[in-house]
C-alpha positions in Angstrom: 0.0 0.0 0.0 2.9 2.3 -0.8 1.8 5.9 -1.2 1.4 7.0 -4.8 2.8 10.5 -5.5 1.0 12.7 -7.9 3.0 13.8 -10.9 1.4 17.2 -11.6 4.8 19.0 -11.5 7.9 18.3 -13.4 8.8 15.6 -11.0 6.8 13.2 -10.8 1.0 0.6 -10.9 1.9 -4.7 -10.9 4.6 -6.9 -9.8 3.5 -10.2 -8.6 3.6 -10.3 -4.8 5.7 -13.4 -5.0 7.9 -14.2 -2.0 11.6 -14.1 -2.3 13.7 -17.1 -1.6 12.8 -20.8 -0.9 9.6 -21.8 0.8 9.4 -24.6 3.4 6.9 -25.7 6.1 8.1 -25.8 9.6 6.5 -25.6 13.1 3.6 -23.5 12.0 5.6 -20.9 10.2 6.3 -20.5 6.5 9.8 -19.4 5.8 9.5 -16.8 3.0 13.0 -15.5 2.7 16.4 -16.9 3.5 19.5 -14.9 4.3 21.7 -14.0 1.4 25.4 -14.8 1.6 27.2 -13.0 4.3 30.9 -12.3 4.3 33.4 -12.8 7.0 35.4 -9.9 5.6 35.3 -6.8 7.7 33.6 -3.6 6.6 35.6 -0.5 7.2 34.3 0.1 10.8 32.4 -3.1 11.4 33.4 -5.5 14.3 34.6 -9.0 13.4 31.2 -10.4 14.5 29.2 -8.2 12.1 26.7 -10.1 10.0 27.5 -8.4 6.7 25.6 -8.7 3.4 27.6 -9.6 0.3 26.8 -8.2 -3.1 27.1 -10.5 -6.1 27.6 -7.8 -8.7 30.7 -6.7 -10.5 33.6 -6.0 -8.2 34.7 -2.4 -8.5 37.4 -0.2 -7.1 37.3 2.3 -4.3 37.5 6.1 -4.6 36.1 8.9 -6.5 33.1 11.3 -6.4 29.8 11.1 -8.2 27.9 14.3 -9.1 24.1 14.3 -9.5 21.8 17.3 -10.1 18.6 17.9 -8.2 16.0 20.2 -9.7 15.1 21.7 -6.4 16.5 21.9 -2.9 15.5 19.0 -0.6 12.9 20.2 1.9 14.1 17.9 4.7 16.5 15.1 5.6 13.9 13.6 7.9 12.7 10.2 6.6 9.5 10.4 8.7 8.2 13.5 7.0 9.8 13.6 3.5 7.5 13.6 0.5 9.3 15.5 -2.2 11.6 13.6 -4.7 14.8 15.6 -4.0 14.5 14.9 -0.3 14.0 11.2 -1.0 16.9 11.1 -3.5 19.2 12.2 -0.7 17.6 10.4 2.2 17.7 7.1 0.3 21.5 7.2 0.3 21.7 8.0 4.1 19.3 5.3 5.3 18.4 1.7 5.0 15.3 -0.5 5.3 14.6 -3.9 6.9 13.7 -5.5 3.5 14.8 -4.1 0.2 12.9 -4.2 -3.1 15.5 -4.8 -5.8 14.7 -2.2 -8.4 15.8 -4.5 -11.2 14.2 -7.8 -10.3 11.3 -6.0 -8.6 11.3 -8.7 -5.9 12.0 -8.4 -2.2 15.5 -9.2 -0.8 17.0 -9.2 2.7 18.6 -6.0 3.9 18.9 -5.0 7.6 16.7 -8.0 8.2 18.6 -11.1 7.0 15.5 -13.3 7.0 11.9 -13.3 7.9 9.1 -15.7 8.6 5.3 -15.3 8.2 2.6 -17.3 9.9 0.4 -19.5 7.7 -2.5 -17.1 8.2 -0.4 -14.2 6.9 -0.9 -12.0 10.0 2.4 -12.4 11.9 5.9 -11.6 10.7 9.1 -12.4 12.6 12.2 -10.6 11.3 15.8 -11.7 12.2 18.1 -8.7 12.2 21.7 -8.6 11.2 24.0 -8.6 14.2 26.9 -6.3 14.9 25.8 -3.5 12.6 26.4 0.2 13.5 24.9 3.5 12.4 27.1 5.9 10.5 28.2 7.5 13.8 29.4 4.2 15.2 26.5 3.6 17.6 25.2 -0.1 17.6 22.0 -1.0 15.8 19.5 -3.4 17.3 15.8 -4.2 17.7 15.1 -1.1 19.9 15.9 1.1 16.8 13.3 -0.9 14.8 10.6 -0.6 17.3 11.3 3.1 17.9 11.3 3.8 14.1 7.8 2.3 13.6 6.5 4.1 16.6 7.6 7.4 14.9 6.0 6.4 11.6 2.7 5.5 13.4 2.6 8.5 15.7 -0.2 10.8 14.3 1.6 13.9 15.6 4.4 13.3 13.1 2.1 13.4 10.0 4.2 10.7 8.3 3.1 9.8 4.8 4.1 6.2 5.7 1.5 5.9 8.4 -1.4 4.9 6.2 0.7 2.1 4.8 1.0 0.7 8.3 -2.8 0.6 9.0 -4.0 -2.9 8.1 -7.5 -4.0 8.7 -8.3 -0.6 10.2 -5.7 -1.0 12.9 -2.0 0.0 13.2 0.6 -2.7 12.8 1.8 -3.8 16.2 5.7 -4.0 16.4 7.2 -6.0 19.2 10.8 -6.6 20.3 11.4 -10.3 20.9 15.0 -10.0 21.8 17.9 -7.7 20.7 17.9 -9.1 17.1 14.4 -10.3 16.6 11.3 -8.2 15.9 7.6 -9.3 15.5 5.0 -7.5 13.4 1.4 -8.3 14.1 -1.3 -7.4 11.5 -5.0 -7.2 12.1 -5.7 -9.2 8.9 -3.6 -10.9 6.2 -1.8 -8.5 4.0 -0.6 -9.8 0.6 3.1 -9.2 0.1 3.4 -7.4 3.4 7.2 -7.8 3.3 7.2 -5.1 0.7 6.0 -2.6 3.3 9.4 -2.8 5.1 11.1 -1.2 2.1 9.3 2.0 2.7 10.4 2.7 6.2 14.0 3.8 6.9 15.3 2.7 10.3 16.0 5.6 12.6 18.7 6.0 15.3 16.8 5.9 18.6 19.8 7.4 20.4 19.7 10.6 18.4 15.9 11.1 17.9 14.2 9.7 20.9 14.2 13.0 22.8 12.7 14.8 19.9 10.0 12.2 19.6 9.2 12.3 23.3 8.9 16.1 23.1 6.7 16.1 20.0 9.1 17.9 17.8 10.3 15.0 15.6 8.8 16.6 12.4 11.2 19.5 12.9 14.3 17.3 13.4 16.9 16.8 10.7 16.4 19.9 8.7 18.9 21.0 6.1 20.7 23.1 8.7 21.3 20.2 11.1 25.0 19.7 11.8 26.3 16.4 10.3 27.4 15.2 13.7 23.8 15.2 14.9 22.6 12.8 12.1 23.3 9.2 11.5 21.8 6.4 9.4 22.4 2.9 8.1 22.8 3.8 4.5 26.0 3.7 2.4 26.7 7.4 2.9 26.4 10.1 5.6 26.1 13.8 5.5 29.3 15.7 5.1 28.3 19.3 4.2 25.5 21.5 2.9 25.8 24.9 1.1 22.3 26.4 0.9 21.1 27.0 -2.7 24.2 25.3 -4.1 25.1 21.8 -3.1 24.8 19.0 -0.6 27.7 16.5 -0.2 27.6 13.0 1.3 30.6 10.9 2.2 31.2 7.2 2.6 29.7 5.6 5.7 32.7 3.8 7.4 30.3 1.5 9.2 28.3 0.3 6.2 27.1 -3.3 6.4 27.6 -4.5 2.8 30.7 -5.9 1.1 31.3 -7.0 -2.5 31.8 -10.6 -3.6 35.5 -10.3 -3.0 34.9 -9.2 0.6 35.8 -5.6 0.1 33.8 -3.0 1.9 31.1 -1.0 0.1 30.4 1.7 -1.0 33.1 2.2 -3.5 32.6 6.0 -3.9 34.2 8.4 -1.5 31.5 11.0 -2.0 28.2 11.9 -3.7 27.7 15.5 -4.5 24.1 16.7 -5.1 24.1 20.0 -7.1 21.1 22.2 -7.1 20.2 22.8 -10.8 16.6 24.2 -11.1 15.6 23.1 -14.6 15.9 20.1 -16.8 17.4 22.1 -19.6 20.1 23.4 -17.3 20.8 19.9 -16.1 21.2 18.7 -19.6 23.8 21.5 -20.3 25.7 20.5 -17.2 25.6 16.8 -18.1 26.8 17.5 -21.6 29.7 19.6 -20.2 30.8 16.8 -17.9 29.9 18.7 -14.8 27.5 15.9 -13.6 27.8 12.2 -14.0 24.2 10.9 -13.9 20.9 12.3 -15.3 17.4 11.0 -15.0 13.7 12.0 -15.5 14.7 13.2 -19.0 12.0 14.4 -21.3 12.0 12.9 -24.8 13.0 16.2 -26.3 16.1 16.5 -24.2 16.9 12.8 -24.6 16.9 13.4 -28.4 19.2 16.4 -28.0 21.7 14.4 -25.9 21.5 11.5 -28.4 22.1 13.9 -31.4 25.0 15.7 -29.8 26.5 12.6 -28.2 30.3 12.3 -28.5 31.7 8.8 -28.3 33.3 8.0 -25.0 31.7 10.8 -23.1 28.3 9.5 -21.9 25.7 6.8 -22.6 22.0 7.0 -22.7 19.4 4.4 -22.0 15.7 4.2 -22.9 14.2 1.8 -20.4 10.8 1.7 -22.0 7.5 2.5 -20.1 7.8 3.1 -16.4 5.1 3.2 -13.8 4.0 6.8 -14.5 0.8 7.4 -16.4 -0.9 10.6 -17.4 -4.6 10.9 -17.5 -7.6 13.2 -18.0 -10.3 13.3 -15.5 -13.5 15.2 -14.9 -14.8 16.8 -11.7 -17.2 14.2 -10.2 -17.0 15.5 -6.6 -20.1 16.5 -4.6 -20.1 20.3 -4.9 -21.8 23.3 -3.3 -24.0 24.3 -6.3 -24.3 27.8 -4.8 -20.5 28.4 -4.9 -19.6 26.4 -8.0 -22.8 26.6 -10.0 -21.2 26.5 -13.4 -19.1 23.4 -12.6 -22.0 21.7 -10.9 -24.2 22.2 -14.0 -21.7 20.5 -16.2 -21.4 17.5 -14.0 -24.6 16.2 -15.6 -22.4 15.6 -18.6 -19.3 14.4 -16.8 -21.2 11.8 -14.7 -22.4 9.9 -17.7 -20.2 6.9 -18.5 -21.0 7.3 -22.2 -19.7 10.8 -22.2 -16.4 9.8 -20.7 -16.2 6.9 -23.1 -16.8 9.2 -26.0 -14.1 11.6 -25.0 -11.7 8.7 -24.6 -12.6 7.3 -28.0 -12.0 10.6 -29.6 -8.4 11.0 -28.3 -5.4 10.3 -30.6 -3.1 8.7 -28.1 -0.8 7.5 -30.9 -0.4 11.2 -32.0 0.4 12.2 -28.4 3.1 9.6 -28.1 4.5 10.7 -31.4 4.3 14.4 -31.0 4.8 14.9 -27.3 7.2 12.0 -26.5 8.8 11.6 -30.0 7.7 8.0 -29.9 9.1 7.4 -26.5 5.8 6.8 -24.8 3.1 4.2 -24.8 -0.7 4.8 -25.3 -2.7 3.3 -22.4 -6.1 1.7 -22.2 -6.0 1.4 -18.4 -3.9 2.6 -15.5 -1.4 -0.3 -15.4 1.4 0.4 -17.7 3.3 -2.1 -19.9 6.3 -1.5 -17.6 4.3 -3.4 -15.0 4.7 -6.8 -16.8 3.4 -9.1 -14.1 0.2 -7.2 -13.2 -0.9 -5.7 -16.5 -4.2 -7.1 -17.8 -3.1 -8.4 -21.2 -6.7 -9.2 -22.3 -7.7 -5.5 -22.5 -7.6 -4.2 -26.1 -5.1 -1.4 -26.9 -6.7 2.0 -27.2 -7.8 3.0 -30.7 -9.2 6.3 -31.8 -12.7 6.2 -33.3 -14.6 9.4 -33.9 -17.5 7.4 -35.3 -17.6 5.3 -32.1 -17.5 8.5 -30.0 -20.4 10.1 -31.9 -22.4 6.9 -31.5 -21.9 6.9 -27.7 -22.9 10.6 -27.4 -26.0 10.1 -29.5 -27.1 7.2 -27.3 -26.5 9.4 -24.3 -28.9 12.1 -25.5 -26.4 14.6 -27.1 -26.9 16.1 -30.5 -25.1 18.4 -32.9 -26.2 21.8 -34.2 -24.0 23.6 -36.8 -21.1 21.2 -35.9 -21.4 22.0 -32.1 -22.2 19.3 -29.6 -25.1 20.2 -27.4 -27.0 18.5 -24.6 -30.8 17.8 -24.3 -31.4 21.5 -23.3 -29.6 22.8 -26.4 -26.6 24.0 -24.4 -23.3 23.8 -26.1 -20.9 21.3 -24.5 -17.7 23.0 -23.4 -15.3 22.7 -20.5 -11.9 23.8 -19.3 -8.9 21.6 -18.7 -6.4 22.7 -16.1 -2.9 21.3 -16.0 0.6 22.2 -14.8 2.1 25.2 -16.5 5.7 24.1 -15.8 5.3 20.7 -17.5 5.7 21.4 -21.2 4.7 17.9 -22.2 1.5 18.0 -20.3 0.5 21.4 -21.7 1.2 20.0 -25.2 -1.0 17.0 -24.5 -3.8 19.2 -23.3 -3.6 21.1 -26.5 -3.8 17.9 -28.5 -6.9 16.9 -26.5 -8.4 20.3 -27.3 -7.8 19.7 -31.1 -9.1 16.1 -30.9 -12.3 17.1 -29.1 -12.9 20.0 -31.5 -13.5 17.3 -34.2 -16.3 16.0 -32.0 -17.9 19.4 -31.7 -16.7 20.0 -28.1 -15.3 23.4 -27.1 -12.3 23.0 -24.8 -10.1 25.6 -23.2 -6.7 24.8 -21.7 -5.6 26.7 -18.6 -2.1 26.1 -17.4 -1.6 26.7 -13.6 1.2 27.0 -11.2 1.5 23.6 -9.5 0.4 24.7 -6.0 -2.7 26.4 -7.5 -3.5 23.2 -9.5 -3.3 20.9 -6.5 -5.3 23.3 -4.4 -8.2 23.3 -7.0 -8.1 19.5 -7.3 -7.8 18.6 -3.7 -9.3 21.5 -1.8 -11.6 24.0 -3.5 -12.7 21.6 -6.3 -13.0 24.6 -8.5 -12.3 22.9 -11.8 -14.1 21.1 -14.7 -11.4 18.8 -16.0 -7.7 18.3 -15.2 -4.7 16.6 -16.8 -2.3 15.2 -14.3 -0.2 12.1 -13.8 0.4 9.5 -11.1 3.3 7.2 -10.4 4.1 4.5 -7.9 7.2 3.5 -6.1 6.2 -0.2 -6.4 4.4 -2.4 -8.9 2.3 -4.3 -6.5 -1.5 -3.5 -6.6 -1.3 -2.4 -2.9 0.7 0.6 -4.0 -2.4 2.1 -5.4 -4.9 1.4 -2.7 -5.0 5.1 -1.9 -6.2 5.8 -5.5 -8.7 3.1 -6.1 -10.6 2.6 -2.9 -13.4 5.2 -2.5 -12.0 6.5 0.8 -8.5 6.9 -0.5 -6.7 10.3 -0.1 -5.9 10.4 -3.9 -9.3 8.9 -5.1 -9.6 11.9 -7.4 -13.3 11.4 -8.3 -15.8 11.7 -5.5 -12.8 12.8 -3.4 -13.3 12.5 0.4 -16.5 10.4 0.4 -16.6 7.6 2.9 -18.6 5.2 0.7 -18.7 4.3 -3.0 -20.8 6.6 -5.1 -21.6 4.0 -7.8 -22.0 0.2 -8.0 -18.9 -0.2 -10.1 -16.9 1.8 -7.5 -18.3 -0.5 -4.8 -17.1 -3.5 -6.8 -13.6 -2.0 -7.1 -13.6 -1.4 -3.3 -14.4 -5.0 -2.7 -11.8 -6.3 -5.2 -9.0 -4.1 -3.9 -9.7 -5.2 -0.3 -10.0 -8.9 -1.3 -6.7 -8.8 -3.2 -5.1 -7.1 -0.2 -5.8 -10.1 2.1 -5.5 -12.9 -0.6 -2.2 -14.8 -0.2 -2.5 -16.8 -3.5 -0.7 -14.8 -6.2 -2.8 -16.2 -9.1 -6.0 -15.2 -7.4 -4.7 -11.7 -6.6 -3.9 -11.4 -10.3 -7.4 -12.4 -11.3 -8.9 -9.9 -8.9 -6.7 -7.0 -10.1 -7.4 -7.9 -13.7 -11.1 -7.3 -13.0 -10.2 -3.9 -11.4 -8.4 -2.9 -14.6 -11.4 -4.0 -16.7 -13.8 -1.9 -14.6 -11.5 1.2 -14.9 -11.2 0.7 -18.7 -15.0 0.5 -19.0 -16.1 3.3 -16.6 -13.1 5.6 -17.0 -13.1 7.6 -13.8 -9.6 8.5 -15.0 -9.1 8.5 -18.8 -5.6 7.0 -19.2 -3.4 8.6 -21.9 0.3 7.9 -22.1 3.1 6.2 -20.0 6.3 8.0 -20.8 9.5 6.0 -21.2 12.1 6.2 -18.4 15.0 8.0 -20.0 18.4 8.2 -18.2 22.1 8.8 -18.9 25.5 8.2 -17.3 29.0 9.3 -17.8 31.1 6.6 -19.6 33.2 4.6 -17.3 30.7 4.3 -14.5 30.7 0.7 -13.3 27.6 -1.2 -12.1 25.3 1.4 -13.7 22.0 -0.5 -13.7 19.1 1.9 -14.1 15.5 0.6 -13.4 12.0 1.7 -13.9 11.3 1.9 -10.2 12.4 5.0 -8.3 15.1 6.1 -7.8 15.9 5.2 -11.4 19.7 5.6 -11.3 20.7 6.0 -7.7 19.1 2.9 -6.2 22.4 1.0 -6.1 24.7 3.9 -5.3 26.6 1.7 -2.9 27.8 -0.4 -5.8 28.7 2.3 -8.3 32.3 2.8 -9.1 34.6 4.5 -11.6 36.6 2.4 -14.1 40.3 3.3 -14.4 39.6 4.8 -17.9 37.2 7.3 -16.3 39.2 8.1 -13.2 36.7 10.6 -11.7 38.8 11.1 -8.6 
């Protein structure tokens, strides 16, 4: 049930919930993960008894600095409250989770927890922690830190975005210390693929943050101005310095708990420098000039520019195909105060008709959008699950195809007619509406313009109003003063539970009938039931069947009209070893502990 960030700004769902490792029955518990190989080699500051994790990827060499550009300054270094992508990009290198979702295999793997067991009823997890590990300040790590961390995420005073992920069956997950290196998690009801939840919660140092938590000021802890000596994590790097408005530098964590297959300590890099570069165009210029070493979240236009100007031996680009992001058009179906929003309320008589939404969808030239907006580096969508989500996509749904005749037929059956080429309703009123979208996202504005042209052929009058991001989100989530909007969603995981907050009627990003406690229509009630059933179903094939039905209902009723999934486009300086970008966030930094410079690059 990983939170799904909205991609209205220039920032930014199914992997089978299969268990990792071997499965075996034993004493009422099902072993669902086994420890990966550990090494007897010593990490830089780890004691001889440390239970280290060994990486099986290419052996690199130590040293060097990696430079990466952020489009905005991180808002915090606090894992409990962070929601923006720049903050997460940095925090993810400073911290570690109990269980890791490998961004390439998309499956769970041991991390701070070297193994875990789940009871046959799927409600009780027992995690075995690695022994002898230390935070980046040298303080020992044990079960007390785990229990404390989850107390922080669950504390309503902290307003953590992770909290709703830890409410299962209407009750918070109960976290219990069994001994210094074993922790139990008790769930109110079974939760399919619950081990994936552990990837979303960085483990905090109790010795540094307990006082702030007790005093109710944890949300204010670990701001950008916090001295490095007052912070510690279990990630491969630790904070070294911060220059406001310019850069943030991380240095190697000498107590990191992973080694390579030769037994040498990770990470290889001495430093990661995050430069603050406020626009994608400026980032491209710096990357071309060799001032940065990695680039991600590239638009198709800038990817083409880099490919055209590429000089052999300087950098390489990769098109990873469709990711998990999808753009969509949606209409205002919220319950409105007709006195305050009379014009919008009146038009809802059109928007609420399934045939109207189907007609709009049929009239859209998604192939043209993919070609013109994304230069062919995007995929037209029939539903919200993208082709990048290979295990969960419903392959029986037909691909979207434009049909103006089909659109006209649906409108005619719904009671609409045409006069002098203009679509009108039963009262003779011309059908027209406004689409709001994010002004700073050129691709989205261009898509809205294409929609405007496509619907003109159907006799609809559409106006496009680009808004500043904050104003856009305020209209959608608070004032509801809009008629239609073009936005995007993305997920940090491919499992269906990652989009619970979108598809259940009470979800915080259920963009139609937002904030209502019960389903507004029979098909929404069916989706609610399906999503809750797949949540507690432990059989992977049955979960797939249930989620296929959800996708079919979305494709038929179109509460969101899916448009395009843009390809994940990234680049790296030549000579960067172990560069393995993935379609799951963070695309290029997820394995920063294994990145290294080849001798030919020598970025020391």
